[in-house]
C-alpha positions as CSV (number, residue, x, y, z in Angstrom):
1,M,81.2,-62.4,-1.9
2,F,77.8,-62.9,-3.5
3,S,75.4,-64.2,-1.0
4,G,72.0,-63.3,-2.3
5,S,71.7,-61.0,0.7
6,R,73.6,-57.7,0.7
7,G,75.2,-57.3,4.1
8,S,74.4,-60.8,5.3
9,S,76.9,-62.4,7.7
10,S,76.0,-65.9,6.4
11,S,79.1,-68.0,5.6
12,S,77.1,-70.4,3.6
13,K,78.2,-70.6,-0.1
14,Y,74.6,-70.9,-1.2
15,P,72.4,-69.1,1.5
16,T,68.8,-70.2,2.2
17,Q,65.9,-68.1,1.0
18,E,65.4,-66.8,4.5
19,A,68.9,-65.1,4.4
20,Y,67.5,-61.9,2.9
21,A,64.7,-59.5,3.8
22,A,62.6,-58.4,0.8
23,R,61.7,-54.7,0.6
24,F,58.7,-55.2,-1.7
25,R,55.5,-57.2,-1.7
26,W,56.7,-59.1,-4.7
27,G,60.2,-59.8,-3.2
28,D,63.4,-58.0,-4.3
29,Y,65.9,-58.0,-7.1
30,V,69.6,-58.2,-8.0
31,A,70.9,-56.2,-10.9
32,M,73.1,-58.2,-13.2
33,S,76.0,-56.6,-15.1
34,H,77.5,-58.7,-17.9
35,T,79.1,-58.5,-21.3
36,W,77.9,-60.0,-24.6
37,G,80.6,-62.6,-25.1
38,E,80.9,-64.3,-28.4
39,K,78.4,-62.5,-30.7
40,S,77.7,-65.5,-32.8
41,L,76.6,-67.7,-29.9
42,F,72.9,-67.2,-29.0
43,R,70.5,-69.2,-26.9
44,R,66.7,-69.1,-26.6
45,V,65.3,-68.5,-23.1
46,S,61.8,-68.1,-21.6
47,V,61.1,-64.9,-19.7
48,N,57.7,-64.7,-18.1
49,G,56.4,-67.2,-20.6
50,R,57.9,-65.3,-23.6
51,V,60.8,-66.9,-25.6
52,I,63.6,-64.5,-26.5
53,Q,67.1,-64.8,-27.9
54,V,70.0,-63.8,-25.8
55,S,73.8,-64.3,-25.8
56,Q,75.3,-67.6,-24.5
57,N,77.3,-65.7,-22.0
58,L,74.2,-64.3,-20.4
59,V,72.7,-67.8,-20.2
60,Q,75.8,-69.0,-18.5
61,G,75.6,-66.2,-16.0
62,L,71.9,-66.9,-15.3
63,R,72.7,-70.5,-14.6
64,A,75.5,-69.5,-12.2
65,L,73.0,-67.2,-10.4
66,S,70.4,-70.0,-10.3
67,K,72.6,-72.0,-7.9
68,Y,71.7,-69.5,-5.2
69,P,68.5,-70.6,-3.4
70,A,67.2,-67.1,-2.9
71,I,67.2,-66.6,-6.7
72,A,66.3,-70.2,-7.7
73,S,63.1,-69.9,-5.5
74,G,62.0,-66.7,-7.2
75,G,62.3,-64.7,-4.1
76,L,65.1,-62.6,-5.5
77,K,64.4,-61.6,-9.1
78,V,67.1,-60.8,-11.6
79,W,67.2,-57.5,-13.5
80,N,69.2,-57.5,-16.7
81,D,68.7,-55.1,-19.6
82,F,68.4,-57.9,-22.2
83,L,65.8,-59.7,-20.1
84,C,63.8,-56.7,-18.8
85,L,63.8,-54.3,-21.8
86,D,62.3,-54.9,-25.2
87,Q,65.4,-54.2,-27.2
88,Q,63.3,-53.8,-30.3
89,N,61.1,-51.1,-28.7
90,K,63.0,-47.9,-29.3
91,D,60.7,-45.8,-27.1
92,E,61.1,-48.1,-24.1
93,V,64.9,-48.3,-24.4
94,Q,65.1,-44.5,-24.7
95,R,62.9,-44.0,-21.7
96,E,64.8,-46.5,-19.5
97,L,68.3,-45.2,-20.4
98,K,67.8,-42.5,-17.7
99,N,66.6,-45.0,-15.2
100,M,69.8,-47.1,-15.1
101,A,71.1,-45.1,-12.2
102,A,68.1,-45.9,-10.0
103,I,68.0,-49.5,-11.1
104,F,71.6,-50.3,-10.2
105,S,72.0,-48.0,-7.1
106,T,68.8,-49.3,-5.4
107,A,69.2,-53.0,-6.3
108,Y,69.3,-55.3,-3.3
109,E,72.6,-56.5,-4.7
110,V,74.6,-55.9,-7.9
111,V,76.3,-58.9,-9.5
112,A,79.0,-58.5,-12.1
113,W,79.1,-61.7,-14.3
114,I,82.7,-61.8,-15.4
115,G,82.1,-65.0,-17.4
116,P,82.6,-68.8,-17.0
117,S,85.7,-69.7,-15.2
118,L,88.7,-70.2,-17.5
119,D,92.0,-72.1,-16.8
120,R,93.5,-69.8,-14.2
121,D,90.5,-67.8,-12.9
122,G,90.1,-70.0,-9.8
123,L,93.5,-68.9,-8.5
124,A,92.7,-65.2,-9.2
125,M,89.3,-65.5,-7.4
126,V,90.9,-67.2,-4.3
127,K,93.4,-64.3,-4.1
128,L,90.6,-61.7,-4.4
129,Q,88.5,-63.5,-1.7
130,Q,91.6,-63.3,0.6
131,I,92.1,-59.6,-0.1
132,G,88.3,-59.0,0.5
133,A,88.5,-60.6,3.9
134,D,91.8,-59.1,4.9
135,T,92.2,-56.2,7.4
136,K,95.8,-55.7,6.5
137,S,97.3,-52.3,6.0
138,D,98.3,-51.2,2.5
139,E,102.0,-51.9,3.4
140,E,101.2,-55.4,4.6
141,L,99.0,-56.0,1.6
142,Y,101.9,-54.9,-0.7
143,E,104.3,-57.3,1.0
144,D,101.7,-60.1,0.6
145,I,101.2,-59.3,-3.1
146,R,104.9,-58.9,-3.8
147,S,105.5,-62.4,-2.5
148,M,102.7,-64.0,-4.6
149,S,103.8,-67.0,-6.7
150,T,104.3,-66.6,-10.4
151,E,101.2,-68.8,-11.0
152,V,99.0,-66.3,-9.1
153,W,100.5,-63.3,-10.9
154,A,99.8,-65.0,-14.2
155,A,96.3,-65.8,-13.1
156,L,95.6,-62.2,-12.2
157,A,97.0,-61.0,-15.5
158,C,94.6,-63.4,-17.4
159,F,91.7,-62.3,-15.2
160,C,92.3,-58.7,-16.1
161,E,92.3,-59.7,-19.8
162,R,88.6,-60.7,-19.6
163,E,86.5,-58.6,-21.9
164,Y,84.2,-57.5,-19.1
165,W,86.6,-55.0,-17.7
166,R,86.7,-52.9,-20.9
167,R,82.9,-52.8,-21.6
168,M,81.4,-49.4,-21.7
169,W,78.3,-50.0,-19.6
170,V,80.4,-51.6,-16.9
171,V,81.7,-48.2,-15.9
172,Q,78.3,-47.0,-14.7
173,E,77.1,-50.4,-13.4
174,L,80.2,-51.0,-11.2
175,I,80.2,-47.5,-9.8
176,L,76.5,-47.4,-9.0
177,G,76.7,-50.9,-7.5
178,G,79.5,-49.7,-5.2
179,P,82.4,-51.5,-3.5
180,E,80.2,-54.4,-2.3
181,T,79.3,-55.4,-5.9
182,A,79.8,-59.1,-6.2
183,L,82.2,-60.3,-8.9
184,L,80.9,-63.7,-10.1
185,C,83.3,-65.8,-12.2
186,G,82.1,-69.4,-12.7
187,N,80.9,-70.5,-9.3
188,D,83.3,-68.2,-7.4
189,S,82.6,-64.7,-6.2
190,A,84.6,-61.9,-4.5
191,P,83.7,-58.3,-3.6
192,L,84.6,-55.5,-6.0
193,H,86.4,-53.6,-3.3
194,A,89.0,-56.4,-3.3
195,M,89.7,-55.8,-7.0
196,W,89.9,-52.1,-6.4
197,R,92.4,-52.5,-3.6
198,L,94.5,-55.0,-5.6
199,A,94.5,-52.5,-8.5
200,A,95.7,-49.7,-6.3
201,V,98.6,-51.7,-4.9
202,I,99.7,-52.8,-8.3
203,V,99.6,-49.4,-9.9
204,N,101.3,-47.7,-6.9
205,N,104.1,-50.3,-7.1
206,A,104.3,-50.5,-10.9
207,S,108.0,-51.4,-10.9
208,T,107.4,-54.5,-8.8
209,A,104.3,-55.4,-10.8
210,H,106.3,-55.1,-14.1
211,R,109.0,-57.3,-12.7
212,Q,106.7,-59.9,-11.3
213,L,104.5,-60.0,-14.3
214,G,107.6,-60.3,-16.5
215,L,108.7,-63.4,-14.5
216,S,105.2,-64.9,-14.6
217,L,104.6,-64.5,-18.3
218,D,106.5,-65.6,-21.4
219,E,108.0,-62.2,-22.4
220,G,109.3,-63.7,-25.6
221,N,105.8,-64.0,-26.8
222,S,104.2,-60.7,-28.0
223,Y,100.8,-61.8,-26.7
224,Y,102.2,-62.0,-23.1
225,G,103.9,-58.7,-23.5
226,D,100.6,-57.2,-24.3
227,L,99.0,-59.1,-21.4
228,R,101.4,-57.4,-19.0
229,H,100.5,-54.0,-20.4
230,N,96.8,-54.7,-20.3
231,T,97.0,-55.8,-16.7
232,L,98.3,-52.4,-15.6
233,S,95.9,-50.7,-18.0
234,V,92.9,-52.4,-16.4
235,C,94.2,-51.7,-12.9
236,S,94.5,-48.0,-13.8
237,R,91.0,-48.0,-15.2
238,L,89.7,-49.5,-11.9
239,I,91.4,-46.8,-9.9
240,Y,89.6,-44.2,-12.0
241,L,86.3,-46.0,-11.3
242,R,87.0,-46.1,-7.6
243,G,87.8,-42.3,-7.6
244,I,84.5,-41.5,-9.3
245,D,82.7,-43.8,-6.8
246,N,84.3,-41.8,-3.9
247,C,83.3,-38.5,-5.4
248,L,79.7,-39.5,-5.8
249,R,79.5,-41.1,-2.4
250,N,80.8,-37.9,-0.8
251,G,78.3,-35.8,-2.6
252,R,80.7,-34.3,-5.2
253,D,80.4,-34.2,-8.9
254,C,82.9,-36.3,-10.8
255,N,85.5,-34.9,-13.1
256,I,83.8,-35.1,-16.5
257,L,87.0,-34.9,-18.5
258,R,88.5,-37.9,-16.6
259,L,85.2,-39.8,-17.0
260,L,85.3,-39.2,-20.8
261,D,88.9,-40.6,-20.9
262,I,87.5,-43.8,-19.5
263,C,84.8,-43.8,-22.1
264,R,87.3,-43.4,-24.9
265,G,89.1,-46.6,-24.0
266,S,85.9,-48.6,-23.5
267,L,84.3,-51.2,-25.8
268,Q,80.7,-50.9,-27.0
269,Q,78.5,-52.2,-29.8
270,D,76.8,-48.8,-30.2
271,A,79.0,-45.7,-30.3
272,R,76.2,-43.6,-28.7
273,D,76.7,-45.7,-25.5
274,K,79.8,-43.6,-24.7
275,V,77.3,-41.0,-23.6
276,Y,74.1,-43.0,-22.8
277,G,76.2,-45.4,-20.7
278,I,77.3,-42.6,-18.2
279,L,74.1,-40.7,-17.7
280,G,73.8,-41.9,-14.2
281,L,77.3,-40.6,-13.3
282,L,77.1,-37.1,-14.8
283,P,76.1,-34.2,-12.6
284,P,72.3,-33.9,-12.4
285,Q,72.4,-30.4,-14.0
286,V,74.0,-32.0,-17.0
287,T,72.0,-35.2,-17.3
288,S,68.7,-33.3,-17.1
289,L,69.6,-31.5,-20.3
290,I,70.2,-34.7,-22.3
291,A,67.2,-36.5,-23.9
292,P,68.2,-39.9,-25.2
293,D,67.3,-40.2,-28.9
294,L,68.2,-43.4,-30.8
295,D,67.5,-41.7,-34.1
296,K,70.6,-39.5,-33.7
297,T,74.1,-40.3,-35.0
298,A,76.9,-40.8,-32.5
299,H,78.4,-37.4,-33.3
300,E,75.0,-35.7,-32.7
301,V,74.8,-37.5,-29.3
302,Y,78.3,-36.3,-28.5
303,T,77.2,-32.7,-29.4
304,D,74.2,-33.1,-27.0
305,L,76.6,-34.0,-24.3
306,A,78.9,-31.1,-25.1
307,R,76.0,-28.6,-25.1
308,A,74.5,-30.0,-21.9
309,T,77.9,-30.0,-20.1
310,I,78.6,-26.4,-21.1
311,Q,75.2,-25.2,-20.1
312,G,74.9,-27.3,-17.0
313,T,78.4,-26.6,-15.5
314,K,78.6,-23.0,-16.9
315,R,82.2,-23.7,-17.9
316,L,84.1,-24.4,-21.2
317,D,86.5,-27.0,-19.9
318,L,85.0,-29.7,-22.1
319,L,86.7,-27.9,-25.1
320,Q,90.0,-29.5,-23.8
321,N,88.6,-32.8,-25.1
322,S,88.1,-31.5,-28.7
323,R,90.5,-32.4,-31.5
324,L,90.4,-31.1,-35.1
325,D,90.9,-33.7,-37.8
326,A,91.6,-31.5,-40.8
327,T,91.2,-34.5,-43.2
328,H,87.7,-35.2,-42.0
329,I,86.2,-32.3,-40.1
330,K,83.1,-33.0,-38.0
331,Y,81.0,-30.0,-37.1
332,P,80.6,-28.6,-34.5
333,T,84.4,-28.7,-33.7
334,W,83.6,-27.9,-30.1
335,T,82.2,-31.4,-29.7
336,P,84.6,-34.0,-28.4
337,D,84.9,-37.0,-30.6
338,L,84.7,-39.9,-28.1
339,L,85.8,-42.4,-30.8
340,I,89.3,-41.1,-30.6
341,K,90.8,-43.6,-28.3
342,N,94.1,-42.0,-27.5
343,M,94.1,-38.4,-26.4
344,S,96.8,-36.0,-25.2
345,H,97.2,-36.2,-21.5
346,A,95.3,-33.8,-19.2
347,L,97.0,-30.4,-18.4
348,G,95.9,-30.2,-14.8
349,T,92.6,-29.3,-13.2
350,P,91.0,-25.9,-12.3
351,G,92.7,-26.5,-8.9
352,I,96.1,-25.5,-10.4
353,V,95.3,-23.9,-13.7
354,N,92.6,-21.5,-14.6
355,A,93.7,-19.5,-17.6
356,G,90.2,-18.2,-18.5
357,G,88.9,-17.5,-15.0
358,D,85.2,-17.9,-14.2
359,L,82.1,-17.0,-16.2
360,D,79.8,-14.2,-15.3
361,T,77.2,-15.4,-17.7
362,P,77.0,-18.8,-19.5
363,P,78.0,-19.1,-23.2
364,N,75.1,-19.2,-25.6
365,F,74.5,-21.2,-28.7
366,S,73.1,-20.2,-32.1
367,A,69.4,-21.0,-32.7
368,D,70.4,-24.1,-34.8
369,G,72.8,-25.2,-32.1
370,R,75.8,-25.4,-34.4
371,F,77.7,-22.3,-33.2
372,L,79.0,-21.6,-29.7
373,H,79.3,-17.9,-28.7
374,C,81.7,-17.2,-25.9
375,Q,83.9,-14.4,-24.6
376,G,87.7,-14.5,-24.7
377,L,90.9,-13.0,-26.0
378,V,93.0,-14.2,-29.0
379,I,96.4,-13.4,-27.5
380,D,99.0,-15.1,-29.8
381,V,99.7,-17.1,-32.9
382,I,101.9,-20.1,-33.5
383,D,105.1,-19.1,-35.3
384,H,106.9,-22.4,-35.5
385,L,106.7,-25.8,-33.8
386,T,108.5,-29.2,-33.6
387,P,107.4,-32.2,-35.7
388,S,104.9,-34.6,-34.2
389,L,106.2,-37.5,-32.0
390,W,103.1,-39.7,-32.6
391,P,102.2,-41.6,-34.6
392,L,105.6,-43.0,-35.3
393,V,105.9,-42.0,-38.9
394,P,108.7,-40.2,-40.7
395,V,108.9,-36.4,-40.3
396,T,107.2,-34.7,-43.3
397,S,108.6,-31.9,-45.4
398,E,105.8,-29.7,-44.1
399,E,106.7,-30.4,-40.5
400,I,110.3,-29.5,-41.3
401,K,109.2,-26.3,-42.9
402,E,107.0,-25.5,-39.8
403,S,109.9,-25.9,-37.5
404,I,111.8,-22.9,-39.0
405,P,110.9,-19.5,-37.5
406,L,108.9,-17.1,-39.6
407,S,109.9,-14.1,-37.5
408,T,113.1,-13.3,-35.7
409,C,113.4,-11.9,-32.2
410,S,116.2,-10.7,-30.0
411,P,117.4,-13.4,-27.6
412,G,115.3,-13.7,-24.5
413,D,116.5,-13.9,-20.9
414,M,118.0,-17.4,-20.6
415,P,117.1,-18.1,-16.9
416,E,113.4,-17.1,-17.6
417,L,113.4,-19.2,-20.8
418,K,114.8,-22.2,-19.0
419,T,112.0,-22.0,-16.5
420,A,109.5,-21.7,-19.3
421,L,111.0,-24.7,-21.2
422,W,111.0,-27.2,-18.3
423,K,107.6,-26.2,-17.1
424,T,106.3,-26.5,-20.7
425,L,107.8,-30.0,-21.1
426,V,106.0,-31.3,-18.0
427,G,102.8,-29.4,-18.7
428,G,103.1,-27.5,-15.5
429,S,101.9,-30.3,-13.3
430,A,103.3,-33.0,-11.1
431,N,103.8,-36.6,-12.1
432,G,100.6,-38.6,-11.8
433,D,98.8,-35.8,-10.0
434,F,97.1,-33.2,-12.0
435,D,95.9,-31.3,-9.0
436,S,99.5,-30.4,-8.0
437,P,101.9,-27.9,-9.7
438,A,105.2,-29.2,-11.0
439,P,107.9,-29.1,-8.3
440,E,111.0,-27.0,-8.9
441,E,113.1,-30.1,-8.9
442,Y,111.8,-31.0,-12.3
443,A,114.1,-28.3,-13.7
444,R,117.0,-30.7,-13.2
445,I,116.0,-32.4,-16.5
446,L,117.7,-29.5,-18.3
447,E,120.9,-29.8,-16.3
448,F,122.0,-33.2,-17.8
449,H,124.0,-33.8,-21.0
450,W,121.6,-36.0,-23.0
451,P,123.2,-38.1,-25.7
452,Q,123.4,-36.8,-29.3
453,I,121.3,-38.9,-31.6
454,T,122.0,-38.9,-35.3
455,D,119.5,-41.5,-36.4
456,E,116.1,-42.1,-35.0
457,D,116.7,-45.9,-35.1
458,E,119.4,-45.4,-32.4
459,I,116.8,-44.2,-29.8
460,P,115.9,-47.7,-28.4
461,D,119.5,-48.5,-27.8
462,V,120.3,-45.1,-26.3
463,A,117.3,-45.5,-24.0
464,A,118.4,-49.0,-23.0
465,G,121.9,-47.6,-22.1
466,I,120.4,-44.9,-19.9
467,I,118.2,-47.5,-18.2
468,S,121.1,-50.0,-17.6
469,A,123.1,-47.1,-16.2
470,G,120.5,-46.8,-13.4
471,W,119.0,-43.5,-14.2
472,C,115.5,-44.9,-14.6
473,S,113.8,-48.3,-14.9
474,S,112.0,-50.1,-17.7
475,D,108.8,-48.4,-16.3
476,E,110.0,-45.1,-17.7
477,K,111.2,-46.6,-21.0
478,Q,108.3,-45.2,-23.1
479,D,108.6,-41.8,-21.5
480,L,112.4,-41.7,-21.9
481,T,111.9,-42.7,-25.6
482,T,109.4,-39.9,-26.0
483,F,111.9,-37.3,-24.6
484,L,114.8,-38.6,-26.7
485,R,112.6,-38.5,-29.8
486,L,111.5,-34.9,-29.1
487,L,115.2,-33.8,-28.8
488,H,116.1,-35.6,-32.0
489,R,113.1,-34.5,-34.1
490,A,113.3,-30.9,-32.8
491,R,116.9,-30.8,-33.9
492,R,119.4,-29.2,-31.6
493,D,119.3,-25.9,-33.4
494,F,115.5,-25.5,-33.0
495,D,115.0,-21.8,-32.2
496,V,113.6,-21.1,-28.8
497,C,113.2,-17.3,-28.6
498,G,116.6,-16.6,-30.1
499,H,118.4,-19.5,-28.6
500,A,119.2,-23.0,-30.0
501,L,117.4,-25.7,-28.1
502,D,120.7,-27.5,-27.4
503,S,121.9,-24.5,-25.4
504,F,119.3,-25.0,-22.7
505,F,120.7,-28.4,-21.7
506,G,123.7,-28.7,-19.4
507,H,127.0,-30.3,-20.4
508,A,128.6,-30.6,-17.0
509,T,126.5,-33.6,-15.8
510,P,126.7,-36.5,-18.3
511,L,124.4,-39.4,-18.0
512,V,127.1,-41.8,-18.9
513,N,129.8,-42.6,-16.4
514,A,128.1,-40.4,-13.7
515,S,129.1,-41.2,-10.1
516,A,126.9,-43.5,-8.0
517,E,126.3,-40.6,-5.6
518,T,124.9,-38.5,-8.4
519,K,122.6,-41.3,-9.6
520,T,121.4,-41.9,-6.1
521,S,120.5,-38.3,-5.5
522,E,119.1,-37.5,-8.9
523,S,117.5,-40.7,-10.3
524,Q,114.1,-40.4,-8.5
525,T,113.7,-36.8,-9.8
526,I,114.6,-37.8,-13.3
527,K,112.1,-40.7,-13.2
528,K,109.3,-38.4,-12.1
529,A,110.2,-35.7,-14.6
530,L,110.5,-38.1,-17.5
531,R,107.1,-39.6,-16.7
532,Q,105.5,-36.2,-16.8
533,V,107.3,-35.3,-20.0
534,G,106.0,-38.4,-21.6
535,N,102.5,-37.7,-20.4
536,T,102.6,-34.1,-21.7
537,M,104.6,-34.4,-25.0
538,K,103.7,-37.8,-26.5
539,R,100.8,-36.3,-28.5
540,R,101.9,-32.6,-28.4
541,R,104.4,-30.4,-30.1
542,L,106.7,-27.8,-28.6
543,A,105.7,-24.5,-30.1
544,V,107.0,-20.9,-30.1
545,M,104.4,-18.2,-30.4
546,G,104.7,-14.9,-32.3
547,N,105.0,-12.9,-29.1
548,G,107.9,-15.2,-27.8
549,R,105.8,-17.4,-25.6
550,L,106.6,-21.1,-25.3
551,G,104.0,-23.8,-25.3
552,A,103.0,-27.4,-25.8
553,V,100.2,-27.7,-28.4
554,V,98.2,-30.7,-29.6
555,R,99.8,-32.5,-32.6
556,Q,96.9,-31.4,-34.8
557,A,98.0,-27.7,-34.4
558,Q,99.9,-26.0,-37.2
559,R,101.7,-22.7,-38.0
560,G,99.2,-19.8,-38.0
561,D,96.8,-21.3,-35.5
562,R,95.7,-18.8,-32.8
563,I,96.1,-19.1,-29.0
564,A,93.0,-18.0,-27.2
565,V,92.0,-17.6,-23.6
566,L,88.3,-18.2,-23.2
567,R,86.3,-17.2,-20.2
568,G,85.4,-20.3,-18.2
569,C,88.1,-22.6,-19.7
570,S,90.9,-23.7,-17.5
571,T,93.5,-24.0,-20.3
572,P,94.2,-21.9,-23.3
573,I,92.7,-23.3,-26.5
574,V,94.2,-23.5,-30.0
575,L,91.8,-22.1,-32.6
576,R,91.9,-22.1,-36.4
577,P,90.2,-19.4,-38.4
578,S,87.3,-21.0,-40.3
579,K,88.4,-19.3,-43.5
580,L,91.4,-21.7,-43.4
581,L,89.4,-24.8,-43.2
582,P,89.2,-27.2,-46.2
583,S,85.4,-27.6,-45.8
584,D,82.5,-25.2,-45.3
585,P,81.3,-25.1,-41.7
586,G,78.0,-23.5,-42.9
587,L,78.6,-19.8,-42.2
588,E,75.9,-18.5,-44.5
589,N,74.0,-16.8,-41.6
590,M,77.1,-15.5,-39.8
591,G,77.8,-12.4,-42.0
592,D,81.3,-11.0,-41.5
593,T,81.7,-12.5,-38.0
594,E,85.1,-14.1,-37.5
595,T,84.6,-17.8,-36.6
596,Y,87.0,-20.4,-35.4
597,A,87.4,-24.2,-35.3
598,V,88.6,-25.7,-32.1
599,V,91.9,-27.5,-32.6
600,G,92.6,-28.6,-29.0
601,D,94.0,-27.4,-25.7
602,C,97.5,-26.2,-25.0
603,Y,100.0,-25.3,-22.3
604,A,101.2,-21.7,-22.9
605,H,103.7,-20.6,-20.3
606,G,102.9,-17.5,-18.4
607,I,99.1,-17.4,-19.0
608,M,98.0,-20.6,-17.3
609,N,96.8,-19.0,-14.1
610,G,94.7,-16.2,-15.3
611,E,97.5,-13.7,-15.9
612,T,95.9,-12.3,-19.1
613,V,92.4,-12.0,-17.7
614,T,93.1,-10.5,-14.3
615,G,91.7,-7.0,-14.3
616,T,90.4,-7.3,-17.9
617,D,87.2,-5.4,-18.6
618,Y,87.0,-5.9,-22.4
619,W,86.4,-9.3,-24.0
620,D,86.0,-10.2,-27.6
621,N,83.0,-12.2,-28.8
622,I,84.5,-15.4,-30.2
623,V,82.3,-17.8,-32.3
624,L,83.2,-21.4,-32.5
625,C,81.9,-23.5,-35.4
């Protein structure tokens, strides 16, 4: 809890000024993290004799801090970006953007101002204080949380709904502040590590959390349905933050792709903050190559991040985060658009997939920085693919046309194709762990007789029947729906290397009227496999390549797109020849060189672990626009 003295054993709610030991001649400081709050509510405050205008939420936070004698006396100063930086001085702000890591990581204490206490926040803070003081094992804590009253569950759900948790700058501020960061809500405080621990227990026991939140909230009201979802979403976000904190504290670089996933779902007033708000978390060899420039557009800043990441890490894995919007192409296409909130799920990490191997020499950029020159092999082309599953709009005539094979091939070996199909559906990795290969038991998903669906409107009822039969729980409803929609939209006669898709699924083990023994032995496997199918396929399309390969490609892919393996990229990448683009990428200086736009990453069975690059001496020069 906030004491005004990091590490102090004082039990006083408001410690005396002597409770801390200043490190500087002028005293010491706490770094204050906050969110804007209501934009239209401003107040004037005096800072060192100068009157400035700040948000009402910041004023409320300062008043809460002023109740601590160490701060009220002036011994402990307060650092806050709106108080300590001249927001109208562009040069000053640009200069200080790179100093945020030092400011928050070396503060005497970091205080996260959640906001004034609302109706139920007091209950939530009491529970967090209890967790922060507990020495219980995870199992004991789970039992404690499972038995919480409905009032406390509802209070925690509302606490997770606070805007603070989704703010972009909070990502860096909480991680740099560390587990002892004080969460201050009204006049109550609790340590961040209590919130982290609570989040882990909730996510690791999602079924219980869903059930308890459902009992605590009015599920007949759509607002409360969203509240339950948001609670689990914020808890998952906090687990990501704790993972990054652990990496940095153990001297390891964080996973940049996962960090960018957090950025995508964050709220900010300036889109450039999705990069400038994480400079203190990126590997030093990446941050050193980024010069903050407030005259640049958001996409130019994202391009700076992409270029620095590729040069600094000497890998091309960042391309997995790129998506081509053919209706509004932003160049360079190898730049991730961090304004796209919902991305396809990750396809594993270099620990289990490494299609392109390692780089001998780093890729290079054209003189104007627009083109990325890399080495690789274009190994296949998309022949046909299933319609998109998301967004939930009717299948188009073009998608139906693209699902029909252009070329015919003699039927492939069924056992080998079955392996290729189930591994493609789960993206080759285990449920919830992208550092582990998919277990062989996931193949069981093909052995069941899934219900025939004649109309897409039937899917919710069919899913409800499978859930009520005990095969999975409401936790897997969305993933089950994704799988059923894939089977329906692909059509049972979708050609998979000379075989109808329907022929890959068993008919001896029906889901309806199965024995209790079968359900008991198989339901856990089905749950895990469905969760991973949902993760992989919700925003991807099942594709058959010209050479008979099976894959899962991003929904933006289309027939004729190339499948390439690039040196230094863990997954294959879908590329589109620039001559097929509806707009000019500016190739006037490229001559006859073939250039490609990055469409997105893909799972291509049989080439995910470097099979095509092992022993290869010759590489093509591939230019990405």
